[in-house]
N, C-alpha and C positions, 0 to 999 in steps of 0.2 A: 907255678901257680901259687900266691899265697893263700890262706883261707883263715879265720877266725872261727875255732872250736869253742865252743862254751862249754865249760862243765855240765853235767846234769846237776840240775835242783835238787839236794833231796828231800823227802820228806813228800814232794808234792803229787798229789792225789788228782787221778785220773777216771774216769764211769759216771756210773748217776750221783755219787755221791757229790759230784763238782761243786753244783751248784746250789748244797743246799745251805752251805753256810750264806748269809748274807753282806755282801761286801759296804766297806762305807763309799760313799756318796759324794760329789763335791761337784761344785760349778765353775768354769773359768772360761781364760780366754786362751784360744790354741795359735805356739809358735813354733811353725816349721821351718826347719833351718836348711842350710844344706846339707848336701848328704843323706837326707832324710833323716836328721834329727827335728826332734818334737818334742815339746814340751807345753805343759797347761800351769798356766797362773792362776792359782786360786786363791782365796783369801786367807786358806788353811797352809799356803806355799806353793814351792813350784814342783812339779813332778813330772819324771823321764816318760814320755807315751812308750805303751811298752810293744813291742815289733808285733804289726799286725794289727794294731789297735786302737789304729787310727780311722780306721773305716770307710766312708764317703765325707768327713770331715774336713774343712780347707784351712790356711792360714789364715788367722787372725777371727775365726768360727767364736763364740762364744757356747759351751758346749757342756755337757750332763756327761760326767765321768764317774767311773769305778776305782774306787783306790786297793790294787792289788798286793798282794807281801811280792819283793823280789828276795833275792839275797843279802841277806848284811844288814836287815831290817830296816831295808828300804822299800817304801811303797811307788810304783807305777801307776798309771792311768791307763784306762780302755775308755774308749770314746763311745758313752753308750746310747748318746742324740745329740741332733743338733739344736740347740736353743736360740740363736739368733746369727743369721749370717755377718762374716765380717766382711765378708769379700762381694764390693756386688755392681764393679769394674773394674776392667782389667785390658793390660794390650795384646792385643795377639795380632798374628799374621792372616790374612784374608787368601785361603786357598781354594779354587775352583777345580775339582774333580766330576767333570762329567753336570750331572743333575745334582753332584752336593757342592754343598758350599761351607768350607769347615773356616773354622775360627781356632789357629794355633797360639793359644798362651805364652806369650815370651816370659812369663816367669815359671821357671824352673821346679818350683814346688805347687804348681797346680799341673797334676799328672792327666788331667783328662781333656781333651778334646772339647770344641763347641759348636755345636752346627746351627744354621738358620733354620726356620721354619719355610716350605715348600712358598707362602702367599707373602714371605717378609721383603720385600722391596729398598730395604735403606742401604744396600747397597749401590742399585743403579742408583736411587735420587741423589747420594755424596759424592758418586763418580769414582767409587772403589774400583781399582785393576788389582788382577792375579798379582799378587806376592806384597801387597801395599800392608801397612801397619795402620791398624787400626782401633781405637778406644771402642770397647764394646760393654755393655750394659747386659748381666746374667737375666736369665727371662726366666729359668726351670734350673734347677742344678741337678748332675748329672747323681744318679741311685743306682743299687745293684740294676743293672740288665738293663737302664734307662739313661740313654746321652743327654745331656745335659742340650739348654739350647739358649740362644745370645742373639741380638739386637748387636747392630752396628748407632753409635751415636755420632762416632765425629772420626771423618779420615784424618790419620796424623801426615802420614807421604809416603813414600817409597824409603825405605831402610837408608839410600845414600843421605847425609846430611845431616838427619836427626842427631840428637845427642840421646840416642834411644833408650839408655839406662837410665836417663833422669825421667823420658818420658815413662818408663814402665812404674818406676816408684810413683810418681804421681798416677799413674789407674790404679795399679795395684793397692793403693792405699785411702784411693776416691776422696782425694785432697781437694778443697773447695778450689773455684776457678777465681775469676773477677769479682768483685762486690757487685752488690746491682746499683742500679741508676740510683732506686730511694736513697740508696744506706750513704753513697759517694755526694750528694745534694747534701742532706742532712749534714755530713762529718764536714763541708767545707763552707758552710755556712757558719761554724763555730767560730769565734773570737775566746782571749784569751778572759777578758772581762772582770781582772782582776780587782781594781778600783771599785766597782761596783758591787761586787762579792763582800769587799770588806766595808762597804757603808750600807748595805744592806742585811749580813749577817753578826747578830752580836755576837755569834759563837766564834767567829774565825780570826784568829791571832794573826795579830803584823810581825810576822819573822824576818822580815826584808834586811835588817844589818845584823844579822849573824851569818859569817863566813861559811855556808853550806858547799861542799863540793861535792861531785858526781866522779865514779870511778867504775870505768868498763873498760873492754877490750877495745885494744884500739881502734876496730873494726865496726865499732855498736853502733847502730843510729838512732838509738832511742834510750833515754835515760829517765828512768822511773824511778830515781831512787836516790838522794843526795844525804850527807852525812857531815857530824860534828861531833867535837869532843873534847873537854877541857880539863883541868884537874879544879878541884874545888878542894877548900878546907879538909872536906869531911873523906875524900874521894875525888870519885867523877862525876859529871853529867853528861851526858850521852842524848844526842836527838839526830832522830830518822825520819827526816820527812820523805814520801810518797809522792806521785803525782795523782790529782785529787780527778781520777777518769770520773767517778760516778757523779762528780756536777755538773757534766758535757753527758754522759749515757744516761739517759734517765727510764726507770722501768717501763714497758710497754711502747717508746720511742721503738723504728726501725735500725738505730743502730745497735740498740740492747738485744731488741728482737734477733737479729745476724750476730752478733758476739756470743750468745745462749746457744744457736746452731754449731759455732766452731768450737766454742768453748777455751779456745786457746790457739796462742800462735804456734805456727812449724817451722823447725828451723832446719833447712835441709840443705848440705854441700854448696851449694850452688844459687839461694835463692831462701828467703824467708816469707812463708805463708802467714800472714799477720791474721793476729784477731782483729782489730781493729783499725780502719784505711788509714795511711799515712799524713793523712792531714789532722790523724789526732795522734796516732802514735812518734813521728817525726814532729809533730806542729805545736797545738796548743797544749796538751800534757806531757810534752819533752821538757824536762828541766835541762833546757841550757842556758852557758851562763851568758849573765848579765841581761837576763830577761825577768821580768814579774812571772810566777805561775805559780798556780790555786796547789795545796797540798793537804795531806792528812800525814799530820805529826805524831811524834810519840817522846817526852823528855822522859829521861829516867836517870835519875839519880841513884851514883852507887857508893860502898862503900870503898877504900882503899883495897881491900881483898876482890873488889869486883859484888861482890853480894847485890844485889838489888832494894833500897828502900823505897822509893817510889815510883811511879808511874804515871806519868800524866798526858794523856791522847788528847788533841786537839786538831781541830779544824786549823786551815795558815795560809797566809800568803808568804811565799818566799825569794828567792833571789838568789841562784846559784854564783858564785862568784869564778867558779873555775872549773874544768873540765879534764881530767889525767885518765889515762890510761895504767892497767896496772903497771906494766913495765916500766915508768914514770913513778909511781910511789914506791916502787919495790928497790928502786935503784936511789930515791931518796932513803928510804928506810936503812939500806945496806951501807952505801956512801956518804948520806947527806949531801949530794949532787943539788944543786937548785931548780926548784920546779919552776913549770913553765906555767906563771900566773902573774900579774899585776901586782908591780913592787909595793901597791898600797897595800894589800891582802897575806901578802907573802909570809911576814912573821904569823900571824895569826892562825894561816891556812898551815905552816910548818908544825906549831904545838900544839892544833887540832891533830892532824894525822900521826903524832908523837905521843896524844895522851889516847888517842882511838886504838894503835897498836899496844898500847900496853895492856888497854881494857881488854883487845881481843887474849890477849899471853891469860891473863887472870881466866876471863871465861871459859877459855881450853881447860885447864886445869879442871876447875868446879864442874862442867860437865862430864869429865874423866872422872872424877871422883862420885859423881852421884847416875854411874856406869853406862854414860852415852859413848854410843860404839864411831869410834871416825874410822870411817875404812876408807885407807889407801889408794888414793885415784890418779891417772893418769889418762889426759882426755888426748886424742890424737884428731885432727882435723887435717885436711890432706887442703891445702894453698892450691886457692885458684889466681888466672890471669886474669884480664879483663873479660875473653871467651869462654872463661871456664874448661880451660886446660889448665890439668893438675902441674904444678909446678915444683911441691914437696912436701914436707909434713911438718907441722906445729903439733910437738908436743905441747900439752898443759899440765901442771902440775901445781899442788897448793905452794904457796910463797905467801910472808907475810901479808904481802898485799891484797891475796887474795883472803886471806885469812881474816884481817883487818875488817875486808867489807863483809864478809861469811859470818862473822860473829853480832857483828852490829844488827843484820838482819835477821839472824834466830835469835837474839834476845829480843827484838821489836814482835817478830811474829810470835814468841813465847810470851812476853806479857799481853797483848791486846787478846792474845786467847783466852788467857786466866781473867781478864775482865770480863770478858762475855760470856765463859762457860760458867762463873760464878753467879752470873744472874740467868744464865741457862738462855741466852738470847740465840736465836736461828740463824745460825750461819753455815758455810761450807766449811767445817773443823779437819785439820789435816789430820787422820789416826794413822798409827800402823801398831799391831800385835806382837804380841811375841811368838816367835819361832816357835813350829811344833817338834816335840821331840825327836820325832822319827827323822824330820828334813836334819838334825843336828846330827844325831846318833848315826846316819849315813855319812858323814862326812869325818868320822874319828877315825876306820882306820886309815882315810887318806893320810888326815894328818899326823898319825903317827907314821906313815910312812915318810914324812919331812920331819917327824922331828921335832913336835909344836909344842907335846905337853910336858909339863914341868913335873905330874907325879898321879898316881891314881884316882888321888883327891880331886885334884884340876879335871882330867876328863871326865870324873861325873858330873861334875857343876857346869860343865861344856854340854855333855849331853840335856842336862834338866836346865836348862836355859838359860844358866847364872850371866849377865852382862858383862861383870868381872872379871869372869875365864875366858871370854869369846876375846875381849878388851887385851890379857895376858898372850892369845896365838896370834893376834892381829902385832902385839908388841914384840916377840916372839919371832917371826917373820919377816920383820920391817927390813933389817939389813939381811935380807937372804937374795937370791934369784928368784923363791919361790912370792916374795912379797907382794906382787900383784894378782897371781893369778890364787893365792889363800883369799885375800878382800873381794875378788870376783866371786869367789865356792861359797863365801861367806855370805857375802851379799845376797846371793842368789837361793841361798837357804831360809833369805829371811820372808816372811809376807809382806807380800806388795803395802805400800802405804797407799791409804784411797780417800776420798772424801766423802765425810758423815754431817746429816745435818746438827747432828748432836756432838758432845767431846767423850773421846774414851783415852786419850791418853797417847803418848808414841814412846814406842819401847825405843828406838834405835837411840833416838835424841833424850833419851831418860826422861822424860818431863810429863807430869801430868796434864796437861793441858798444849794445845798445838794450833796452829791456822796458818795458812800464806796471805801476809797482810801487802806483801811489798813487790810484787809484781802486775798489778791493776791493768798495765796495758795491755799485757801476751797472758792474763791466765783471771778466766771469770772468776773461780773461786774466790778470787782475793776482793773480787768487786764487790761479791754477797756480804763480805768481810767488813769492808767500808761503808756499806748502807748501815748494815747492825749498829755499829760503832757509831755513826753520825746520829741513829735513832737514840741510843744510850748518852751520848753528850746532850742531844735537844729532850732527855727525858721522854721519849717515845717509843720506848720500847714494847709496852704492851699491844700498840696498835699494832706496829711491825709485825710483830709475832704472829698476827690474826692474818697475814697475809703472806704468812710464809709455807701456803700448803704445798707449791710445786717444788721446795727445795727437796726433799729427798730423792724423786727422780734426777732431779738438774745433778744433783750432787754424784748419783750413776753415772750419769750422761761424762759429765767432765773426768770420772775417775778411766772410764771407757775410752776417750777422744785423747787423754793424756795418752795411756797405752800405746795405742796407734801412733800418736806425733810421735812419740821416742823410736817406734818399731821405724816408722819413714824415716827418720833422721841417720838412724843406723844405717838403713838400705842405700839412702844417697850417699854416706862416707864410703861404702862398700864398692860401691861402682865407682868414685872419683878414684878409690886407693889400688883398684885394677886395674882404671885407664894410666895412672901414674906408672904401675905393675910392668904393663904393656910393653916397654922401654927396656925391663931388664927380664928376659927371658932367657936361661939360661947361666945366670947370676951367683954367686953363693952370698949368703947370709946366716947370722949366726941368730937362735930364738931358743924360745923355752915351748917346750908339752903342756897343753894348756888344755886337752879336749883330749879323750881315749874312746874311742867306739869299738864296735865290731869289726867295722870296716875299713879304721883305719886313725893318725892319731890328728890334732888338730896344734897348731906347732904358729907361735902368735911371735914377729921378729922382735928384736930387742929395740933398734933405734927409730921403727916406723908406725909398731904395734899391727903392722898387716897382720892377718890370720889367715893360711888357707890350711885343706888337708893333704895329707900325706898318705893317699892310700894306701892300703894292706899289700896290696901286689908290689910294692914297691919296697917294702920293709925286707923283704928277702924270699925266697923262695921254698920254702916250706909250710908247715900249718902253725898258727896260733893261736895260741890257747888265750882266752879273752876272760879276766876276771872282773864282774862288775861291781864287784865290793870294794876292792881296792884299786879300780882304775885303772888294769895292766894289762900288755898284750906279751906275750911271753913265746917266744918261737921253742916249737916242742924240741927239735933236733941241735941247736945253734945256743939255746937257752936265753938268747940275744931277749930283754926285757923294756920295754917301754913304758913309763909311769906319768904323772905328773908330776911339772916341773922339773924334767929332766932337761938338760939342754941339750941340743942339736943343732948340726949345720943343715942346711936345706938350698936347693935350688930352686929356683922358680921354673917351673915344668911348663905350667900353661896358664891362660887369664881368658876369663870369657867376661867382657866389659862392658857386654846386655845384663849379664846376672849378678853381677858383681863377686864374679869369684875368681880365687886365686891358687894354684893346685901347685903344689911343692913335690920333691922329690929329696932324700935323704944324700946330702953332698957325698962323696968319696972321700973328699977330706973334712974329719969331723971337728976340727978348729979353724975357723977360717978368722981372719979379724975380723973385728965388728965394724961393720960399713955404712956412714955415713949418704957421703957425696950427696948428690939433690934431693935424698930418698931421709933424709936425717935431721936428728932433731931441730937442725941448727938452721932449718931450710927457712 
């Protein structure tokens, strides 16, 4: 049997003096992962929860924690109290055991069973039978010596025939169901009304003759941004047009109240839970080709080096001339292949995309010079057939086409934020603080193991939060197998970007002011920005500011629910990835170690980015010493050492589709060919 043995911590004192020195405290959101890993995401950064430091807290809870020193200067969290419960509903198996009626959570991260109080008859009313899967609402949370209680809200059914993994995600994250009838009725009664808006609103400009295009993933259904670019005698002109959602979603309406409750759309592996009904997101506000639509637009004049000369925001009417996928635009940029659009606008569109591509390259250089951090990213998305069955994995990486759109959106967001912040306009600004020195110092031993520092001066600059030193680390890792791992670790060390009702700048983007302006269909903060911008254009900012008393709480809600949406999306991908790998048990794959814990190593596979745990018992029949500073496991007898970034070959040992978990074992042959097949990049 293998065991991880931790080295004794030097200088740690026990006894009476232990509590005399007050520990720093923080508040944040608790995230519990497979295998018992837990982290607290605070404004100050992300902290690992110390062994035994969870107490009665559950995944998603807002908690108060003490930050205690660990080895290597890293700080760990100990939960002191639960401020707000994150899990209010969950999926459970109903079990009858004599007079007791137990509700056993299907989420492995919930370690306590719940019980029904004797007078609760919800099981009888809903026709629930022993073994059925039910959605329950927690009435009382478990605490020391006291069992938790819950009541049944809905019978999901017997396990047979249900997509239990996805049902568990919906329940665990308390995601909203269908829209209320009044909201749907209000949405269905809307019409574009472009001609009327142009006639009645002297601030609205007619831009329908400009050949704007939308560029999105091939499977996108809502198109909320369109772009146009051209070369000028002095440099470039860039136009970004965004769906004018707030023309239709008015403050105090049923639509607006519902959108405020949801705050954002949730993108799960097999469905989208939208912030706004489809009649808006895929209808009156979707910038579909050859249809007149209302928009909020920003025209930006740039020098030949890509520097901003002037910014002109406006209310507008537009008419998109084409809808492209990222792949279609990438193919045009790389090979010159003809674009699928009407011949009458083809040349203008080609010139526009070429200019936008040039602007993107210039803006990337400008942002790099000012210290912006560009984290290399690979996004894995499980491809599904019409029945929701996994068929493969699509890996999305940054391309010229995605950069073209991303840089245009970043510039529009930054330009609007500067206009509003200069006038102290109240709206939801996107704020990102510099990372704490403690979080960066904790990465130094690991990055030294990976040989990512050029000098001691660079190491010191990195520890003290110099963005150019962080850029150097990312650049040095770029061509190595650890590139994605290094990017992920450095990203985790950053503080979480949040929404605030005032501007405080954005560290990772290297900009003094930033907001989200470009996705009002799926993010409510963008709607607050649109309303503030309209108030500025119409000269009504003072009056607008008087009505912004609820904005601070709204920003907090948007920040919190964004975290929930991200976690739910990730959990849903885990479920479908596990379903995909259910057919590959026993097969070997190559990967890289992306996590080391006292109970084993986590490995992410090369071609699918599927992650799984190799438990310590399968590493070898010996004790393993766990070094939490360098994040290594070392066999005491053999000297075998497992560290972050190490390449390994693994076999799929077991799969739990319900919980979205894949279990690995080290392969006997440690050098298999990289496998793709139906689980590969080109699936």
